[in-house]
N, C-alpha and C positions, 0 to 999 in steps of 0.2 A: 655711296661708299664713297661718292667724292674723289676717284681715280681710277684708271682703267689698267686692268691684266693684258698686253699685251702678249701672244705668243702665235709660235709660227707651226705650233705642232700640227694642228690640222693641214695645214698647205703640205707639211713635208709629209704626213701619211698618206693622205690621199690627194691633192693635185699634181705633187711637184714633176715633170718628166724633164725636165733640163736644168741644166745648170749656166743655160746660155745667158738667162737674164742677169745675172748677178757675177758677173765675169773678175774672179778672184786674181789673186798675182801670180799665187802657185799654178792654177791653170792657165793664165795669160804667159807662163814663161813656159809651157810645155811643148808646145812644136817649137822644133828642131829651127825652122824659118823662120820663124818669125821677128820682126825690125828689131822687137824689144832686146832679143839676145846680143845682139849687135852693135849696142850700147850697153854693154856690160862691161868691163873690167876681163872676167873669165864668161864666155859664153856657154851658158850652161843653166841645167834645170833649177827652179827653186828648190824643191828636192835635196840636191848636191850639193845646192849652196848651202842651204841651212843643215844638212848634217856636217859640212865641213867647219862651220862655224860651232855648231853645239862643239863638236869634238875639243874645242879650244878648252871648255868648261867643264867637260860631262866627257870619262873614260868610255866613250862610244863602242871601244875594242870589247870592252869587258858587258857592256849591256846585250841581255837575252830577251828577256821578256819585256815585251812595250805595247801597247793600250793604245789603241789612237782612237778619241770620239768624236766621231764626224768625220770620215774618211772621202770625202767627194769625189771624184773619177777613180780613187785610189793612187793618182800620181803619186803622192807625196811618199806614201809607205811604198811606192816602187821602186822609188830614187833610195831609198834609206836600206833596202833590201839587196839592189845593185851595189850599192857599197858594203854593205856587210851582211852576206850572206846566212849569218849564224844566226841571225833576231829569231825569234819566235812571236809575230805579232798576234794580236786579237782586235779585231776592229768592229767598233759599235757603231751601230746608225738607225736613228728613228724611221728613218726611210728604206721600204724595202728596195723602192728604183733605184735608190745610189748604192744598196748594197750590192745587187745586180751589178751595175757598171763597176764597184770594187770589184767584185769576184774576177770578172774577165779581165780587170786590167794586173790582178794578183794572181793570175788562171798557172804558172807556171813557177809559184810559191805554195809550201805549208804555210796559210793562215788558218784560224777562226773566226768566227764570224757571232755578231751577235745582236738581233733585232731589238731596240728597244730606245726608251728612252732615260738617258743619264741620271737624271733625276730621281729616276728609280731603280736604279739597277743597286744590287744587293753589296752594300760596301764591303762585305767578306769577299766579294769579287776581285777588286783591286787588289787584294793584300799578293804580294809578290811580285807585282812588276815589279820593274826596274827604271823604266819610264812612262812616264804619258807624254800625250801630246793631244794638242785642242788646238789646231790653225783654223783660223780665218770663220771661225763661227761661235766665237762665243756671242756676237751679236744673235743668233738663232736663237738664245733661252731667253724666258719670259723676261719682259720688264714692266715697271711697276709705272706708269705716269701721270703726267698731273698731278701727282703730290703736291700736300702743303704744308707748313708746318703747325698748321693751327689742328690739321687733321690727325696729324700723332702726337700733339700735345694733349688729346683730349684721352691718352692712353686708359682711364680708369671706366671709358666708355666703350671700347673700342671691345668687341667681340668679332669679328671679321679677321681670318685666321692667316692673311697674306699680311695684313698690318701688325699681328703680332709676332708675325714670323719677323719683319722688318724690323720691327722695335729692338725686337733681341740682339739683332746684328748689329745695328746700330748702338745699342748700349754694349755689347760684347766687342766689337774693333772698334770701338772710339772714333765714327764717321762723323768728321765733318760734314752736314749738311749744308749746302748753297744759300746764297741770301736771296736768291731769286724768291718771289710767290709765290709759284709753281715749279717743279722740278720733277726729273724724271729718275729712275734707278735699276740698274741690271741686276736686279733680284737674283734673276736663275743664273746669272755668272757665274755672282757670290758665293752662291749656293752648290756652284760643280767645284771652283775651287777650294771651297771649305771641304767639301766630300774628298777630294786627291789627296788634300793636307791631312786630312784624319789618320787617311789609310795607311799614310806615309812612304808613299812613293820615294823612292831619292832623287828623285830628277824629274820635273816638270814643263814642258815647253806652252806655253800660252802666247799667240798671237791674235790680233784682231784691230778693226778700224777705231782710233781713238779719240776719245772728244777730252782729249789734253792736250794733244801734239802740238808742237812749232817745230816747223823749220830753224836749220841752223841759221844762226845771226849772220850768218856772210850769205844766207842765200833768201833773206827772206823778200829782198825786194824782185826778184821771179818765184819765186815758191811761195803759191798763196795760200796760205791755210787757216782758216779760220775756226779756234777754239772754243767753246764756249764755257768749256768742263763740266757742262752736265750731258748724258747724255743725250743724243739727236738723233730722231727718226730719221731713216732712210727707206724708202718705197718702192720697194718694190715688185715686181710682176704676183700677182695673189698675196701680199703679204708685207707687212712691214718688219725694218731690224733695227736696233737699234747699235749708236757708237758707244764704247765700254770706256769708264772710267777704271783707267789701270793703277790710281792711286788707293782706290778702296782693296782691288786683289792685291796689293801691295802687301796695305793692311793685314789682310787675310792671313796670307806666307806668313809674312812675320811675328805673327803673336804665333802661327802654327811651328814657329823652330826652325824657318828657311831661309837661307841667304836670297837675294834677288840683286837678278841682273836685270838692269830693264834700258831699253834701246827702241829706236825705226827699225822697220825693213833695211833702210839701205844701210846698217851697220852691217849685213853679208848680203845684202844684192845690191852689191858695188857700182856706180857707172862711172866714167872721166867726164867732168864737166867742160866738152870743146866746145867750141865757136858756134856750131850748128847745133847744139843742144840748149847753150843759151841762148840763144838767136829763138828759139822751138819756143823756152820760157818766154823770153819778152814777149813774142807775138802772142800766147796761151794757145799756141797752136794751131792756129786762126789757117795758115794754108793750106792745109792737106789733111782727108781723115788721117794720114799716117802720122803727120805731127800732132793731129789732136790728141790721138793715143798715146805718143811717145809724152806729151803733156803730163795728161793725166798719171800716167802710169810714174810719171817723176814725184810728182804730188804725192801718189797712193803709199812711193816707197817712205815718206816721212807721215805721211796720216794714219798708216799703220804703227801699232809698237807692239813687242814684244817681253815678257817675262821668260827668264828662266830662272826657275825654282830652284835650291840645294838644298834638302836636309842636310841641319847643321853638320849634325855626327859622323856624314858619311865620309865629311874631308879629310 
């Protein structure tokens, strides 16, 4: 075939027993006593910060039915319900283990759950939801790796289902392919966003580690981000994930009739660039474990991007 399909499905279905190996920004901010909260302009959890930020663009007070695809430990949805007890959430996850964690975290609320691969979800199930959330899990969806232009140009000879689907997506959304000899593509993330957009859900939030991220120009001497523009491998315990090419997801959304707001997590997880934080970033967090964590956290706030999608007719 000349390429590899990277999938995390077996890991999440059969192996996962902790998220400790891949500490998300959401999980990192959940403990009230974490030193990371102390550096924020507002000492609060990720879910609260995100909910309040979304309220600038989404009428959160009118949102009722919300679906979260991949709920992690349930922390984000717990925070959303804390902000708005009228929400009627559905959490879907491929992992029975994580569904158990979500049920523990959300036990005092009325929440429905679905154990399934979102790429196999009946599209009719999505109809009627007001808001969809995919936070820090788009990299779990399948990616095609080690692709090359020559392989894709032999379209008359292609019988492989993955490549047929890929060629269709490239043509439909006018994806500009990288000039590199080999490259990777987040086919699962593209298909997931397409599925959400086709369902007509009015508001969609997406957040994940980006392969196109840039630090603000004023911070580039101390916030070190190297982005290749092509999804990059992230080796983790028992599986690999890939960073996300957000410009492709933007094209899917715009072609489907959505307005798009895009930015780094630092837009809503805000911190003050104090002399201490500057010193930690200059030293790359080499003086203590806490400083290393802070340095990594600040860099992640710019490495992770979000999209807020709004169906045009609801504006």
